[in-house]
C-alpha positions as CSV (number, residue, x, y, z in Angstrom):
1,M,-25.1,86.1,38.2
2,T,-23.7,88.2,35.4
3,D,-23.7,88.1,31.7
4,M,-20.2,86.7,31.8
5,D,-21.1,83.9,34.2
6,P,-19.4,80.7,32.9
7,R,-22.5,78.7,33.8
8,R,-24.5,80.7,31.3
9,G,-25.3,78.8,28.1
10,Q,-24.7,80.1,24.6
11,V,-27.5,80.4,22.0
12,Q,-26.6,80.4,18.3
13,V,-29.3,81.4,15.9
14,D,-29.2,80.3,12.2
15,G,-32.3,81.5,10.4
16,A,-35.4,79.8,11.8
17,H,-33.4,77.5,14.0
18,A,-31.1,77.7,17.0
19,S,-28.7,75.7,19.0
20,L,-28.0,75.7,22.8
21,H,-24.5,75.1,24.2
22,F,-23.8,74.7,27.9
23,V,-20.5,73.7,29.6
24,R,-20.5,73.0,33.3
25,R,-17.6,71.8,35.5
26,L,-18.9,69.2,38.0
27,R,-17.2,68.0,41.1
28,H,-17.9,64.4,40.4
29,G,-16.4,61.7,38.1
30,P,-17.9,60.8,34.7
31,E,-19.4,57.6,36.0
32,R,-21.4,59.5,38.6
33,V,-22.6,62.1,36.2
34,W,-23.5,59.5,33.6
35,A,-25.7,57.8,36.1
36,A,-27.5,61.1,36.8
37,L,-28.1,61.5,33.0
38,T,-29.2,57.9,32.3
39,D,-30.8,56.4,35.4
40,P,-34.6,57.0,35.3
41,A,-34.7,57.2,39.1
42,E,-32.2,60.1,39.1
43,L,-33.9,61.8,36.1
44,K,-37.1,61.8,38.1
45,R,-35.6,64.1,40.7
46,W,-33.5,66.7,38.8
47,Y,-35.1,66.5,35.4
48,M,-38.6,66.0,36.8
49,A,-39.1,63.2,34.2
50,Q,-40.7,59.8,33.8
51,A,-38.0,58.2,31.7
52,E,-37.6,55.0,29.7
53,I,-34.1,54.5,28.3
54,D,-33.1,51.5,26.2
55,G,-29.4,52.3,26.7
56,R,-27.6,51.2,23.6
57,L,-26.8,52.5,20.1
58,G,-30.0,52.5,18.2
59,G,-32.0,52.2,21.4
60,S,-34.7,54.6,22.4
61,V,-35.5,57.3,24.9
62,A,-39.1,58.3,25.9
63,M,-39.7,60.9,28.5
64,T,-42.5,63.0,30.0
65,S,-40.5,65.9,31.6
66,G,-40.6,69.2,33.4
67,P,-43.5,71.2,34.9
68,A,-45.1,71.4,31.5
69,Q,-45.0,67.6,31.1
70,F,-43.5,67.6,27.6
71,V,-43.8,64.2,26.0
72,W,-40.9,63.4,23.7
73,T,-39.2,60.4,22.2
74,G,-36.2,59.6,20.2
75,R,-33.6,57.1,19.0
76,I,-30.2,56.9,20.7
77,L,-27.6,58.1,18.2
78,T,-24.5,57.7,20.4
79,W,-24.1,55.5,23.5
80,E,-20.6,55.5,24.8
81,P,-20.7,55.1,28.6
82,P,-19.5,57.2,30.5
83,R,-18.5,59.7,27.8
84,V,-21.2,60.5,25.2
85,F,-25.0,60.1,25.1
86,A,-26.8,61.6,22.1
87,Y,-30.4,61.2,21.0
88,E,-33.2,62.6,19.0
89,F,-35.7,64.8,20.8
90,N,-39.0,64.5,18.9
91,A,-42.0,66.3,20.4
92,A,-45.5,66.6,18.7
93,P,-47.1,70.0,18.3
94,R,-48.8,71.4,21.4
95,P,-49.7,75.0,22.5
96,E,-46.2,75.6,23.9
97,L,-44.5,74.0,20.8
98,P,-46.8,74.9,18.0
99,E,-44.5,73.4,15.3
100,G,-43.4,70.5,17.5
101,E,-39.7,69.8,17.6
102,T,-37.3,67.4,15.9
103,T,-33.9,68.1,17.5
104,I,-30.7,66.4,18.6
105,V,-29.4,66.4,22.2
106,R,-25.8,65.5,22.9
107,W,-24.2,65.1,26.4
108,E,-20.4,64.8,26.5
109,L,-18.5,64.1,29.7
110,V,-14.8,64.8,29.8
111,A,-12.8,63.7,32.9
112,H,-10.6,66.2,34.6
113,G,-9.1,64.3,37.6
114,D,-12.0,63.8,40.0
115,E,-14.2,66.2,38.1
116,T,-16.1,66.2,34.9
117,E,-16.7,68.8,32.3
118,L,-20.2,68.4,31.0
119,R,-20.8,69.7,27.5
120,L,-24.5,69.8,26.5
121,T,-25.5,70.7,22.9
122,H,-29.2,70.9,21.8
123,T,-29.4,71.5,18.1
124,R,-32.1,72.2,15.4
125,L,-34.5,73.9,17.8
126,T,-37.0,76.3,16.4
127,R,-36.3,79.9,17.5
128,P,-39.4,80.2,19.6
129,T,-38.6,76.9,21.4
130,A,-34.9,77.9,21.9
131,S,-36.1,81.1,23.6
132,G,-37.8,79.1,26.3
133,F,-35.5,76.1,26.4
134,A,-32.3,78.2,27.1
135,P,-33.3,79.4,30.6
136,G,-35.1,76.1,31.2
137,T,-31.9,74.1,30.4
138,H,-29.9,76.5,32.6
139,A,-32.4,75.8,35.5
140,L,-32.3,72.0,34.9
141,L,-28.5,72.0,35.0
142,D,-28.5,73.9,38.2
143,R,-30.8,71.2,39.6
144,L,-28.4,68.5,38.3
145,E,-25.5,70.1,40.1
146,A,-27.5,70.4,43.3
147,Q,-28.5,66.7,43.1
148,L,-24.9,65.6,42.5
149,A,-23.8,67.7,45.5
150,G,-26.5,66.2,47.7
151,A,-27.9,69.7,48.2
152,P,-31.6,70.8,48.0
153,L,-32.8,71.2,44.5
154,P,-33.7,74.7,43.4
155,G,-37.3,75.1,42.4
156,F,-37.5,74.9,38.6
157,V,-40.0,77.7,38.1
158,E,-38.2,80.1,40.5
159,R,-34.8,79.3,39.0
160,Y,-36.1,79.7,35.4
161,A,-37.4,83.2,36.3
162,E,-34.1,84.1,37.9
163,V,-32.0,83.3,34.8
164,Q,-34.5,84.1,32.1
165,A,-33.0,87.6,31.5
166,L,-29.6,86.1,30.6
167,Y,-31.1,84.6,27.4
168,P,-32.4,86.6,24.4
169,R,-35.8,86.5,22.9
170,W,-35.9,87.0,19.2
171,A,-38.4,88.8,17.0
172,G,-41.0,86.3,16.1
173,A,-40.1,84.1,19.1
């Protein structure tokens, strides 16, 4: 994997905050990808999450996710199956998130024939959190791709370590 790898996400820093942007081309239609993003049984595998989703505008999302078992909740801001799913990501302070987080996650699915372009944007992250979430998000998207393909899922911790060097750490992060 090189610095120019199209699967690599982009990190934009603005003062104390940062945004993550990922684009992936998936060999599945939007309906299939939507199910992987919104079905708690599917999220349990690739996102390693216990999820509750009240799928509607103004509904709620509550998850305990990843190896660190982050607990976060939020209100659904956009629910347009199978195109756009956006929600708040609110996490209380804990050792790995000393300031907590109040962010926005937006998944956009664009059909291209039998494929889907997935656009993921995670905004308003604190810089320290963005430093860890960038390689983590990359690793999770690799797991999503494997699940959609019916392939073995890469280990999260191992994949995180493999892609971590692609993402910057900032002074103070």
